[in-house]
C-alpha positions, 0 to 999 in steps of 0.5 A: 700841404695840409694844416692840422689843428687838434683839440684847440682851446682858447682862454681870454681874460681868464674866461674859456672861450672854446675848447676841443676844436679840431680842423684839417685844411688842405689844397683846394679846400675851403672852410666856413667858420661860423658861430655867434659873436664872441664865440672865438672865430677871430681868436681861432684864426689868430691861433692858426696864424701864430698870433695867439697861443692856444690854451691847449691843443696842437697846430701843425702843417703836414708837408712843410715841417720847418715852416711856420703858419705865418710864413705860409698864410695871408691874414685879412682881419677886421683892421685893414693894416694899410698906411693911410698916407701911402697910395694904394699902389705903394701899400701893395708894393710894400707888402710884396717887398716884405712878403716875397714870392711875387705873384701879381704886380700891384697894378694887376692886383688892383685891377683884379679887385676893380680899383685900377683907378685908385692906384695913385691915391692915398688910402686915407682918401678911400671909402671903407669898401675901397680900403677893404678891397685894397686890403684884399688885393694884398692876397694877390701880390705874394703867393701864400697857400693858406688864406685866413680871412676874418669877415672878408665880405665886411664893407663890400657891396654885392658886386664886390662880394661876387668879385671876392668869391671869384678870387677865392674860387681861383685861389682854390683852383690853384691849389690854395686853401681858405678858412673864412670866419663869416656870418653869411655865405661865401659863394664857394661851392663845396665849402665845409662849415665849422661852427664853434661856440654853444 
């Protein structure tokens, strides 16, 4: 399975943000998406997962012609997308029931991100870093080949950044693929860089 994006252009509010952006992403591959603030990194990720239509260009998935990227990808964006009144376990159980294809229990996912002790706590009680880790734990409760990550290291301390790098390496080893917008290193050996914006 391979994602192809060809000659994409993005226009927001009447302004051309970027154009002629192409990439390819397949099993075991990682791409580090870089560029200045406002270059369109988040917009490109939104296009790839189907949340934003490109001004020009084409997106396709080789090996899954009838599937939409929304069905094949996990998106972790700037907002954590968690329900603050629900516990960490309940948020992950809801995501798993919605997405299908279970690959880890909520408890296993929370243990993997170093948060087994917060399973029963409402997410609204957690720190920003803990909430980020619960959002990242959603990557683990349902299998998706493509991980689209927008500043995944945001709000994470050094130990949590190393933990996330390990989770990403494991995903690549299992045949997954990762595109991550970042301003810093991801800790992934062999990741290609795609820089957008002047």
